[in-house]
N, C-alpha and C positions, 0 to 999 in steps of 0.2 A: 819894582825896578825903576830907578830914576830915569828921566828923559835924557836921551843921548845928546851930547853937544853937537852943534853943526860942524861939518867937515871944513877945515880951513881951505883957503884957495890953494890950488896945487901949484907948486913950484918946486924948486929944489927942496928936498926934505931938510927941514931945520933940525938942529940938534935937539934931542929930547931934553925937556926940562927935568930938573931933579925931581925924584919921586917924593911926594909929600908924605908926611907921617900918616899911617893908616889909623883911621878912627871910624866912626859911623859913616856909612856911605852917604856923601852929600848928593844933592840933586845935580845932575849933569848940566853943564853949560848949554846955552842955546845952540842949535845946529847952524854952522856957518853955511854960506852959499856953496853950492856944489860946483866943483871944478873937476879938472882931471884928478883921478884918484891918486892920492899920495900913498906913501908907504903905510902899511897897516899899523895903526896905533895899538898899544897894549890893550887887551880886552879888559873892560870894566869887571868888577866883581859880579858874580852871577846872583841875580835876585832869587828870593825864596820861591819855591815851586808853588804855583797856584793850585787850589783844590781841584780835584778831578771832577769833570762835568758829570752830571747824572746820565746813566745809560739810557739811550733812546729806545723807544718801543720797537719790537721786531717788525720788519717789513711784511706787507701782505704776502700770503702764499701765492706762488705762481699758478697760472691757470693749469687745470688738469689736462694731461695729454689726451689726444683723441682715442676713443675706444677702438681696440683691435677688431679686425674683421671676425665675424662669427664663424666658428669652425663648421666644417661640413657635417651634416646629420649622419648618425651612425646608420649602418645597413638595417633595413627593415627586418624584424624578427620573422621566423618561419611561420607560415599560416597554420593556424590550429586545425586539428582534425575535424572533419565534417561531423555534424550531429547525426544521430541515428535517423534513418528514413522513417517517416510516419507510416502508421498502419494503412494498408490499402483499403479504399472505400468498398462498401458492399456492392456486389455485381447487380446491375439493373435487371429487372424482370425480363424474361425471354418473351419476345413478341409471339403472338398466336401463329400457329402453322397455317399455311394456306390449305384449302380444301383438297382432300386427296382425289385425284382423277379416277375415272372408272378404270377397272381392271381391264386389261387388254392393251390396246395401243396406249402408250403413256399419254395421258392428257398433258396439257400445257402445265408447266410448273407454276404452282401458285405463287402469287406475289410474296416477296419477303416481308415478314412482319417488321413493323417499325422498330428501330434500335431503342432499347430501354434507356432511360435517363442515366447519366453517369452518377456513380456513387459520390457522396460528399468527400471532399479532399481531407486526407488524414492530417492530424495536428502536426505542426512543424516540430522537428527533432530539437533536442537541447543544443545550445550553442557549444561548439568545441572549445577546449581550453585555449587561452591566449598563448601565442607563441612567445619564446624567450625574447627578452629585450635585446636589441642589437647593441654592439659595442659603441661607446661614445666616440664621436668623431674627434679628430685631433684638435687641440686648442688653437684658436686663431693667433696670428702673430701679435705680439704686444705693441700697442700703439706707441708712437714716438713720445718721448718725455717732453712735457711742456717747458718753455724757457723759464729760467729762474727769475722770479720777480726781483726788482731792485731792492736793495737792503734799506730798510727804513732807518730813521735816526735812532740812536741808542736811547732807550727808555730810561726812566728814573730807576735807580737801584731799589729793588724790593726789600721789604723788611727781612731781617735774618730769620730763617725758619728755626723751629724748635729743634733742640739737640736730639739726634736719633738715639734709639736704644743702644746700650753698650753691648758689643759682641761678646762671644764666649771668651772668658778669661782663662788663661792657662796657668798652672795645670787645672784641668776640668774634670770633675767627677759628679755624676748625677745618678739618681735612682727614682723610679716611678713604677706604680702598679697600674697597668692598663692592658686591656685585651688587644689594643692596637699596637702598631710599631712604635717603639719608644723614641727612635731618632732616625729621621729620613732626610737624605739630601738628594735632590733631583736636579741634574744638570741637563738642560734641553739643548745645549750646544754640543761642540765636538770635544770638549775637554773632559777630564775626569771629575766625578762628583766629590770624591775624598782622596787626597794624597797624603800619605804619612811617610816621613823620612827619619830613620833611626840614626842616632849618633853612634860613634864607635863604642865598643864594649857590649856587654850582654844586656841589651835593652830591647824592648818590644814597642813598635810604633803604634799599632792598632791591636787591641786585645779585646775579644768578645767572649763572654761566658754565657752559655745557654741556661735557661731555667731548669728546675728539677722536674718539669712536666714534659710529657711527650710532645713531639713536633716543634720543639723550640730550637733556636739556633743562636749562637753567640754572634757570628757574623754571617750575613746572607747577601749574596750578590746574584743579580738576574741579568742574563744576556738577552736583549730583545731584538736581535737581528740575526738573519740566517748566516751571516758571514762577517768576519773581522770584528767580533765583539767578545768581551769577557765580563762575566759577572763580578769576579774578584781577580785582580791582577797583582801578582807579587814579583818584585824584581830584587835580585841579590847582587850586591857589590859590583856596580858598574854595568848591570844588564840593561837592555833597551826597554824603556817605558812605553812600549807600543804593543798592540795586539797583532795577530797573524792574519794576513789576508786570506780569505776563504775558509777561516775556522771560527766557529762559534763555540766558546768554552764557558762552562760555569766557573771554573777556577783555572787560571793560567799562571804558571810560574816561569820566570826567565832568570837563569843563572848568569853571573858576570864573571869577572876574573877571579882566580883563586883555585883553579883546578878542581880536585876532588872535594875541596873544602867549600866550594860554592855550589849551591843546589837551588833549582827553581822551586821545588816542593819537597818538604821533609815531613815524614810521619814518625811519631815517637810513641811506642806503647807505654801506657801508664803503669802497667803491672804485668806479671807473668800471665800468659794466656790471652791478653788483649792484643789487638792487631795494630800495626803501624799503618796499614792501608787495607782498604777493602774495595774491590771493583766488581760490581754486580753486572756482568755481561762481558762481551768481547773486549779485549785489550790489545792495542797495537803499540809495539816498540820499534822505532826505526833505527836505533843505534845499538850499542853493545850492552847486554844485560849481565850483571855480575850478581851472584847469590851464594849463600852458604850451602844450600841443598835445594832440591826441588822434587815435587811429586805431582801426580794427578790425584784428585779426590772426587769420587763419584758415589752415588747411592749404590750399595752393594747389590749386584745383579741377582743374588740368591735370597736376599732379605732387605729389599730397598727401604722398607718402612722403619727398620730398627738398626741398620748398620751402614757404615761407610766402607769404601774400598780405596786403599792407597797403593800406588806403584811409584818407585823412584825413577827419576830420569836416568838414561844411559849417558855416562860421562866419558870424555876422552880428552887427552892433551892436544889432539888435533881437531880441526874443523871437519869431522868425519860424517859422510852420508852413507847410509846402509840401504842396500837393495837385496831382495830375496824372492824365492819362488820355488815351484816344483815343476819338473818336466820329465817326459818319458822318451827314451831314445827310440829310433825307428828300427827297421829290420836290419839295417847296417850298423846299428849301435851308435848312431849319431843323433844329436839334437842341437838346434840353434836357438839360443836365448836372445831375444830382442829387448834391449833396454830403451828407456826414454830417449827421444831424439836429441834432447839437450845434454845427455849424459857426459859426453866428452868436453862440451863447452864449460861445464860446471866443475868437473872433477879431474884429478890427476892421481898418480901413485895407486893404481888399482890392485886389489888383493882379492883372492878367490878362496871359497871353501865349498867342497862337494861332499854329500853324504848319500850313500846308496840306501834305498828303502825297500824292504820286503824280501830280499834275497842276497846271497853272497855274490858280489861282482866287483869288478874294478872300474873306476871312473877317473878320467883325467880331463883337464882343459885342453882340447885339441887345438884350438886357435884362440889367441887372446883377443881382447876387445879391440875392434876396429869398426868404424861406421856404426857405433852404438850397438854392437852385437858380438857374441862370442860363441864358440862351439864346444859341446861336451861330447866325449867319446867314451863308450863302455865296451867291455870285452864280450858282452852278450847283447842280443837285441831285446827291445822292450823292457828296458830297466828304468825304474822310477828313480830320479835323482833330485834330491833337495839341495839347492844352490844358494850361496850368499856371496855378494860382491860389495866391497867397500871402496870409497874414493875420498880423497881429501879435496875440499873446496878450493878452487882457484879463480873464482869470479873476482871482478875488480874490488868489491867491498871487502871480501875476505883477504885479498892480497894487501890491502892497506890497514887491516885491523886484525892481524895475526895475534893469537893468544900467546902472551908471555907466561910460560908455565911457572917459572920461579922468579920472584921479584923481591928485591930488598925493600924493607920498610923504611919510610922517611925517618929522619932523626927524631922528630917529635913523636913518632909512633912506636919507636923502639922501646921495649919494656912493657908495652901494652898489647892487649889481645882484642880480636874481633869477638871472640866467645870465651871470656875468661872462666866461665863456670865449667866449661869442658876440660879445663886444665886445673880445676880446684883453686882458682884464683878469685879474689874478691871483686865486686863491681867496680871498685876504684881503679882496677887495672884495665877497664874496658876503654877502647879507643874512642868510641862515640859517646858512651854513657857518661864519661868524665865531663864532657862539654854540656851534656843534657842536664846533669846534676847542678852545674853552675847556673844554668838558665832557670831551673826550678827554684834554686835558692834565692836568686834575685827577685823572682816573682813573689815568693812568700814574704820577703821583706817589704 
């Protein structure tokens, strides 16, 4: 940049001279004597930017803050049990008896013999076990942070480092033979180790295929905390990419928008006889469960080593509860059946059935349910009656989740079946299997 010309003496602002033709920037004229500031002249052309100065070295690290006070010592552990008492030393020899006085008047009692020497002291018992170590005292308060040192001048720019290794290029496919894990990502922070997002269409974000040997897994996830962790987290169509506070899950699925077509976890049997899901232990469902049919399956009580026993669930279009029992009427032909205390809070629309057992007699409901009890009357005393009462649930959850007995299929489901084989229809007519076949077809390509 050329040297600026001196500012002319201040007066009335003179008319600006005509602008000279632009060429290479000439050196500015000498600076005139300073006077009162005149009107600002037009700025000269900006000179080329100078090279950036080298970066100064970092300033020295500030002094370390004072060490916090030492925490109080933990409580002293309990005193160990005392060692066994050493064996008692041998009794010293008895001193000689004094001479016996003449018979008759008792002579003076002979002097007591000297006390025998004490036996040697037994060996000291073994030392008792050391008591448990007391809990550590609370940590002392952290010392105040030392003041930050003044920033040093910028040091010279270091030489450019070697180019780092190239990351994994997409699409990525790899294969290895190893007894160890083939691909491990460990995030020690609060974020996820691996996140995959699928585009629209029948695509899979992360696909794992286990080996043909036992104990192998295509995708494995481990939750290492007692609460709010998940080994594998799956989120469908707008679901929340977070775990659940208070829950530690090996696999956690969160559904998003889409109604019945959005699911946190989906299981698909590969062939007839295989299972879409298997739960080895107790299972809890807090919402509404829909199914085609249901049974219990247990080892057969009469042949548990060779047979299973199945019983079907009892189905109803209502949310019905069933209560039953046996009772014998008294000498007046009356009996009071006491139901659970919560019966009337849980149920409505009560219905009764009575069956006389062991003799011909008549039985009626003398007084209907009130205060969780009802009365049975028979025309004879001492009659055994088998009774059954049903009620329809009326609790808040049942009231907001009533079973819709008959429901129209959605437009895209019409013409298709949940169980096409039961109606002699091909698999292509299955509501869910149609989508599953498309997914399998995409994977095979």
